[in-house]
C-alpha positions as CSV (number, residue, x, y, z in Angstrom):
1,M,-85.7,-161.0,-124.4
2,I,-89.4,-160.4,-124.1
3,A,-91.9,-162.9,-125.7
4,I,-95.6,-162.1,-126.3
5,K,-97.5,-165.3,-126.9
6,G,-101.0,-166.4,-127.7
7,G,-102.4,-163.2,-129.0
8,H,-104.2,-162.2,-132.2
9,I,-101.6,-160.1,-133.8
10,L,-102.7,-157.2,-136.1
11,T,-99.3,-156.7,-137.8
12,M,-100.2,-153.9,-140.3
13,D,-97.5,-155.5,-142.3
14,R,-97.6,-157.9,-145.3
15,S,-98.0,-160.7,-142.8
16,G,-101.6,-159.6,-142.1
17,S,-103.3,-160.9,-139.0
18,I,-101.7,-163.9,-137.1
19,D,-103.9,-165.9,-134.7
20,N,-102.2,-167.4,-131.6
21,G,-99.0,-165.7,-132.7
22,V,-95.7,-165.0,-131.0
23,V,-93.6,-161.8,-131.0
24,L,-90.0,-162.0,-129.8
25,I,-88.4,-158.7,-128.7
26,E,-84.6,-158.2,-128.2
27,D,-82.6,-155.0,-127.7
28,Q,-85.6,-152.7,-128.2
29,R,-86.5,-154.2,-131.5
30,I,-88.7,-157.0,-132.9
31,H,-86.6,-160.1,-133.4
32,K,-89.2,-162.5,-134.8
33,V,-93.0,-162.6,-135.5
34,G,-95.0,-165.7,-136.4
35,K,-96.9,-168.8,-135.3
36,A,-95.4,-171.6,-133.2
37,L,-92.1,-169.8,-132.6
38,K,-89.9,-171.3,-130.0
39,I,-89.6,-169.0,-127.0
40,P,-86.0,-168.9,-125.7
41,E,-85.3,-170.1,-122.2
42,G,-85.2,-167.2,-119.7
43,A,-87.4,-164.9,-121.8
44,Q,-89.9,-162.7,-120.0
45,V,-93.2,-164.0,-121.3
46,L,-96.3,-161.9,-121.7
47,D,-99.4,-164.1,-122.1
48,A,-101.7,-162.4,-124.6
49,T,-104.1,-165.4,-125.0
50,G,-107.5,-164.1,-126.1
51,K,-106.2,-160.6,-126.6
52,Y,-105.2,-158.4,-129.5
53,V,-101.6,-157.2,-130.1
54,C,-101.4,-154.1,-132.2
55,P,-98.6,-151.7,-133.3
56,G,-98.4,-148.6,-131.1
57,F,-100.7,-145.9,-132.4
58,I,-99.2,-142.7,-133.6
59,D,-100.8,-139.3,-133.4
60,A,-99.2,-137.0,-135.9
61,H,-100.5,-133.7,-134.6
62,T,-100.8,-132.8,-130.9
63,H,-99.8,-130.2,-128.3
64,I,-99.1,-132.8,-125.7
65,G,-97.2,-131.4,-122.7
66,L,-97.1,-128.0,-124.4
67,E,-100.8,-127.2,-123.7
68,E,-101.7,-128.9,-120.5
69,E,-105.3,-129.6,-119.7
70,I,-105.2,-128.5,-116.0
71,Y,-102.9,-125.6,-115.9
72,R,-104.5,-122.7,-117.9
73,I,-101.6,-120.3,-117.5
74,E,-98.6,-122.2,-116.1
75,G,-99.1,-125.0,-118.6
76,D,-100.1,-123.1,-121.7
77,D,-97.0,-122.7,-123.8
78,V,-98.5,-123.4,-127.2
79,N,-98.6,-120.0,-128.9
80,E,-96.1,-117.2,-128.8
81,I,-98.1,-114.2,-130.1
82,S,-95.5,-111.5,-129.8
83,H,-94.7,-111.8,-133.5
84,P,-96.3,-113.7,-136.4
85,I,-93.0,-115.1,-137.6
86,T,-91.2,-117.2,-135.0
87,P,-89.7,-120.2,-136.9
88,Y,-86.8,-120.5,-134.4
89,L,-88.9,-121.5,-131.5
90,Q,-88.8,-125.2,-130.5
91,A,-91.7,-127.1,-129.0
92,A,-89.3,-129.3,-126.9
93,D,-88.4,-126.2,-124.8
94,G,-92.1,-125.9,-123.7
95,I,-93.0,-129.5,-123.2
96,N,-93.7,-130.8,-119.7
97,F,-92.6,-134.4,-120.0
98,L,-94.4,-135.3,-116.8
99,D,-97.8,-134.1,-118.2
100,L,-100.6,-136.6,-117.2
101,A,-101.5,-136.8,-120.9
102,F,-98.5,-139.1,-121.6
103,T,-100.1,-141.8,-119.4
104,D,-103.5,-141.1,-120.8
105,A,-102.0,-141.7,-124.3
106,M,-100.7,-145.1,-123.3
107,R,-104.1,-146.0,-121.9
108,G,-105.4,-145.4,-125.4
109,G,-102.6,-147.4,-127.0
110,V,-100.9,-144.3,-128.4
111,T,-97.1,-144.7,-128.1
112,R,-95.8,-141.8,-130.2
113,T,-96.8,-138.3,-131.1
114,L,-95.7,-135.3,-133.0
115,C,-96.0,-132.3,-130.7
116,M,-95.9,-128.8,-132.3
117,P,-96.6,-125.2,-131.6
118,G,-100.1,-123.8,-132.1
119,S,-101.5,-122.0,-135.1
120,A,-101.6,-118.4,-134.0
121,N,-98.5,-117.5,-136.0
122,I,-97.7,-117.8,-139.7
123,L,-94.6,-119.6,-138.6
124,G,-95.0,-120.8,-135.1
125,G,-91.9,-122.9,-134.5
126,Q,-90.5,-126.4,-134.8
127,G,-92.1,-129.7,-133.7
128,A,-90.8,-132.6,-131.6
129,F,-91.4,-136.2,-132.4
130,L,-91.9,-137.9,-129.0
131,K,-92.1,-141.4,-127.5
132,H,-94.3,-141.7,-124.4
133,L,-92.2,-144.0,-122.3
134,A,-88.4,-143.9,-121.7
135,P,-86.0,-144.5,-118.9
136,T,-85.8,-140.7,-118.2
137,P,-88.0,-137.8,-119.3
138,G,-85.2,-136.3,-121.4
139,E,-85.1,-139.6,-123.5
140,M,-88.7,-139.1,-124.6
141,L,-87.4,-137.0,-127.5
142,Y,-87.2,-139.3,-130.5
143,R,-86.5,-136.7,-133.2
144,H,-86.0,-133.1,-132.4
145,P,-86.6,-130.7,-134.0
146,W,-88.9,-132.2,-136.6
147,G,-91.0,-130.2,-138.9
148,L,-91.7,-126.4,-139.0
149,K,-95.2,-125.4,-138.1
150,A,-97.0,-122.8,-140.3
151,A,-100.6,-121.6,-140.4
152,L,-102.9,-120.0,-142.9
153,G,-106.6,-119.1,-142.7
154,E,-108.7,-118.0,-139.8
155,N,-106.4,-118.3,-136.8
156,P,-103.5,-115.8,-137.6
157,K,-106.1,-113.4,-139.0
158,R,-108.1,-113.5,-135.7
159,V,-105.1,-113.2,-133.4
160,Y,-103.2,-110.4,-135.2
161,G,-106.2,-108.7,-136.6
162,G,-107.5,-108.4,-133.0
163,L,-104.2,-106.8,-132.1
164,K,-104.4,-104.4,-135.1
165,K,-101.3,-105.9,-136.6
166,T,-100.5,-107.8,-139.8
167,P,-101.7,-110.2,-140.9
168,N,-105.3,-109.1,-141.1
169,T,-106.2,-110.9,-144.3
170,R,-105.5,-114.2,-146.1
171,M,-103.4,-112.2,-148.6
172,A,-101.1,-110.9,-145.9
173,S,-100.8,-114.3,-144.3
174,A,-99.6,-115.9,-147.6
175,S,-97.3,-112.9,-148.3
176,L,-95.6,-113.2,-144.9
177,L,-95.0,-116.9,-145.4
178,R,-93.6,-116.3,-148.9
179,E,-91.4,-113.4,-147.7
180,S,-89.9,-115.6,-144.9
181,L,-89.1,-118.4,-147.4
182,A,-87.8,-116.0,-150.0
183,T,-85.6,-114.2,-147.5
184,A,-84.2,-117.5,-146.2
185,R,-83.5,-118.7,-149.7
186,S,-81.5,-115.5,-150.4
187,L,-79.4,-116.1,-147.3
188,I,-79.0,-119.8,-147.5
189,D,-75.6,-119.9,-149.3
190,K,-74.1,-116.8,-147.7
191,E,-71.0,-117.5,-145.6
192,D,-70.9,-114.2,-143.7
193,L,-74.2,-114.4,-141.9
194,K,-74.4,-113.0,-138.4
195,A,-75.2,-115.5,-135.7
196,R,-78.7,-114.1,-135.1
197,E,-79.5,-114.4,-138.8
198,T,-78.3,-118.0,-138.9
199,Y,-80.2,-118.9,-135.8
200,R,-83.5,-117.3,-136.9
201,N,-83.4,-118.7,-140.4
202,S,-81.9,-122.2,-139.8
203,P,-85.4,-123.9,-139.6
204,L,-86.3,-122.3,-143.0
205,F,-83.0,-123.4,-144.4
206,R,-83.8,-127.0,-143.4
207,V,-87.2,-126.7,-145.0
208,L,-85.8,-125.3,-148.2
209,N,-83.2,-128.1,-148.3
210,Q,-86.0,-130.7,-147.8
211,E,-84.4,-131.8,-144.6
212,M,-87.8,-131.4,-142.8
213,P,-91.3,-130.6,-144.0
214,L,-93.5,-127.5,-143.6
215,L,-96.5,-128.5,-141.4
216,V,-99.3,-126.2,-142.6
217,H,-102.4,-125.6,-140.6
218,V,-105.2,-125.3,-143.2
219,H,-108.9,-126.2,-143.1
220,R,-110.6,-124.6,-146.1
221,A,-110.0,-125.6,-149.7
222,D,-108.9,-122.1,-150.7
223,D,-106.2,-122.1,-148.0
224,I,-105.1,-125.5,-149.1
225,L,-104.6,-124.3,-152.7
226,T,-102.6,-121.3,-151.4
227,A,-100.4,-123.7,-149.5
228,L,-99.9,-125.8,-152.6
229,R,-98.9,-122.8,-154.6
230,I,-96.3,-121.9,-152.1
231,K,-95.0,-125.5,-152.1
232,D,-94.7,-125.3,-155.9
233,E,-92.9,-122.0,-155.8
234,F,-90.3,-123.1,-153.3
235,G,-90.0,-126.8,-154.0
236,I,-90.5,-127.8,-150.4
237,D,-91.9,-130.8,-148.7
238,M,-95.3,-130.2,-147.0
239,I,-97.7,-132.0,-144.8
240,L,-101.2,-130.5,-144.4
241,Q,-102.6,-130.3,-140.8
242,H,-106.4,-130.6,-140.3
243,G,-107.5,-130.6,-143.9
244,T,-111.2,-130.3,-143.3
245,E,-111.9,-129.6,-146.9
246,A,-109.0,-131.5,-148.4
247,H,-111.3,-134.0,-150.1
248,L,-112.6,-131.1,-152.3
249,V,-109.1,-130.6,-153.8
250,A,-107.9,-134.2,-153.6
251,P,-106.5,-134.4,-157.2
252,E,-104.2,-131.5,-156.4
253,L,-102.9,-133.3,-153.3
254,V,-102.4,-136.6,-155.2
255,K,-100.5,-134.9,-158.0
256,R,-98.1,-133.4,-155.5
257,Q,-98.0,-136.3,-153.1
258,V,-99.0,-134.1,-150.2
259,P,-100.4,-136.0,-147.2
260,V,-103.1,-134.9,-144.8
261,C,-103.1,-135.2,-141.0
262,L,-106.9,-135.3,-140.7
263,G,-108.8,-133.9,-137.7
264,P,-109.8,-133.2,-135.1
265,L,-113.1,-134.9,-136.1
266,L,-114.7,-135.7,-132.7
267,V,-115.6,-132.0,-132.2
268,N,-118.4,-129.5,-133.0
269,R,-118.1,-126.9,-135.8
270,A,-116.1,-124.6,-133.6
271,K,-115.4,-122.0,-136.3
272,V,-116.4,-121.1,-139.9
273,E,-113.5,-123.1,-141.4
274,M,-114.8,-126.3,-139.9
275,K,-118.3,-126.2,-141.3
276,S,-117.5,-129.3,-143.4
277,V,-116.0,-131.4,-140.6
278,S,-117.2,-135.0,-140.9
279,F,-116.1,-138.5,-140.2
280,K,-117.1,-139.2,-143.9
281,N,-114.1,-137.1,-145.0
282,A,-111.7,-140.0,-144.2
283,A,-113.4,-142.3,-146.7
284,R,-113.5,-139.5,-149.3
285,L,-109.8,-139.0,-149.0
286,A,-109.1,-142.7,-149.2
287,D,-111.4,-143.2,-152.2
288,Q,-109.4,-140.5,-154.1
289,G,-106.0,-141.8,-153.2
290,V,-104.9,-139.2,-150.7
291,E,-102.4,-140.3,-148.1
292,F,-103.7,-139.4,-144.7
293,C,-103.8,-140.2,-141.0
294,F,-106.0,-139.4,-138.0
295,I,-105.1,-136.8,-135.4
296,T,-106.6,-135.6,-132.1
297,D,-105.0,-132.2,-131.9
298,H,-104.7,-133.0,-128.2
299,P,-106.0,-131.5,-126.0
300,V,-108.8,-130.6,-128.4
301,I,-109.7,-134.3,-128.4
302,P,-108.0,-136.1,-125.5
303,I,-105.3,-138.2,-127.0
304,E,-106.5,-141.5,-125.7
305,H,-109.5,-141.2,-128.0
306,L,-107.4,-141.4,-131.2
307,R,-108.8,-145.0,-131.8
308,V,-112.4,-143.7,-131.3
309,C,-111.9,-141.3,-134.2
310,A,-110.7,-144.1,-136.4
311,A,-113.6,-146.4,-135.3
312,L,-116.2,-143.7,-136.0
313,A,-114.7,-143.2,-139.5
314,V,-115.3,-146.9,-140.1
315,R,-119.0,-146.3,-139.3
316,E,-119.0,-143.6,-141.9
317,G,-117.5,-145.7,-144.8
318,L,-113.8,-146.2,-144.2
319,S,-112.7,-149.8,-144.1
320,E,-111.5,-151.2,-140.8
321,E,-108.1,-152.1,-142.3
322,Q,-107.7,-148.5,-143.6
323,A,-108.7,-147.1,-140.3
324,L,-106.1,-149.1,-138.4
325,R,-103.5,-148.1,-140.9
326,A,-104.5,-144.5,-140.4
327,I,-103.3,-144.6,-136.8
328,T,-100.3,-147.0,-137.3
329,I,-98.3,-147.4,-140.4
330,W,-99.7,-144.4,-142.4
331,P,-98.7,-141.7,-139.8
332,A,-95.4,-143.5,-139.4
333,Q,-94.8,-143.1,-143.1
334,I,-96.1,-139.5,-143.2
335,L,-93.6,-138.6,-140.4
336,G,-90.7,-140.3,-142.2
337,A,-90.4,-143.1,-139.7
338,G,-92.1,-146.0,-141.6
339,V,-89.0,-148.1,-141.6
340,E,-88.8,-147.8,-137.8
341,M,-92.4,-148.1,-136.5
342,G,-96.0,-148.4,-137.5
343,S,-96.2,-152.2,-137.9
344,I,-95.2,-155.3,-136.1
345,A,-92.3,-156.5,-138.4
346,V,-88.8,-157.9,-137.9
347,G,-86.3,-155.2,-137.3
348,K,-88.7,-152.4,-136.3
349,L,-88.8,-150.8,-132.9
350,A,-90.8,-152.8,-130.4
351,D,-93.7,-150.3,-130.1
352,M,-97.0,-152.1,-129.5
353,A,-100.0,-152.5,-127.2
354,I,-101.8,-155.5,-125.9
355,W,-105.6,-155.0,-125.8
356,D,-108.2,-157.1,-123.9
357,G,-110.5,-156.8,-127.0
358,H,-110.4,-155.3,-130.5
359,P,-109.2,-151.7,-130.2
360,F,-112.2,-150.5,-132.1
361,D,-114.6,-152.0,-129.5
362,F,-115.2,-149.1,-127.1
363,R,-115.3,-151.5,-124.2
364,S,-111.7,-152.7,-124.8
365,Q,-108.9,-151.5,-122.6
366,V,-105.1,-151.6,-122.9
367,D,-103.4,-154.2,-120.8
368,T,-99.8,-153.6,-121.6
369,V,-97.8,-151.2,-123.7
370,L,-94.2,-151.6,-125.0
371,I,-92.2,-148.7,-126.4
372,E,-88.8,-149.7,-127.6
373,G,-89.2,-152.7,-125.4
374,C,-89.9,-150.6,-122.2
375,L,-92.9,-152.1,-120.4
376,W,-95.9,-150.2,-119.0
377,R,-98.9,-151.9,-117.5
378,N,-102.3,-150.4,-117.2
379,D,-103.6,-150.4,-113.6
380,H,-107.1,-149.3,-115.0
381,E,-107.4,-146.6,-112.4
């Protein structure tokens, strides 16, 4: 058993904040949380006196290990641009689980990420839900595959238009996505499919059966509305990625209960679609009742700065409580894992970080990270 004692616990649960609290961890899960709990004899004790204990942060949109920061060719496996429709690709097959970014993530209190292919293709492949610490690299896969990456708007147009191939317009991009879903729907109940047809369409079958969501890269309001029309036509689950102008169509998102993985925000206006990028957009979504979380799009923003994005959104009108939720329990819920993680509560996986100050204070550093009870200590080097 592991016992964390004496810290200021930000549970992100109905318990709220607990001063001088105790967290007991047994068999990878949280056994008890509260004040003045008896620590069993023989427990490994972590003294968090004067420190903050938070749930592990979750980044719901990254390319961690798939697009490495150092290796421009050897470590760039994020976009397969041989064809605009590649749903059968799996991010897990391109991830370097020894990427330095996994350690960087823990230094920023980020314990889990969703890693996905890039946005060059209309359908780019399937994501992998990762934990950043495990007994072996292969065990870092938490859920795999999880989610099918799609993209609308500027990126597929730029990539394939430059190659003089379809899609060259937004109309063609939407048509290719519809055609892929319609074809898969026509095949889904056939019993005599060839192995190749089954393999190439199985991710779309899972989306159509609502077994995993379509993760749609969209920035502009018009592309968001196109994505929502496709959702309505096929009755699929959808999570918007980036959503720079999502606040402009918030009522449509609320009506359909479509969440937004918002970001990257700590960037310049790198392209036309991002002219409205602003930390104020988080408060705008919250005020209109849109479910959202913050993302770094690592390596666009280094993953350890997820908390910085949340803190800057507080400066621009989001409440501190909402900002903390947007990197803990809200991404957990958006990724369908809210019963397992995202808050410090009895029965949940023991994912948390001990900070030497409040995580929104830029001077604060992580002292210790636990992921399913596995310990990592920051050497601050």
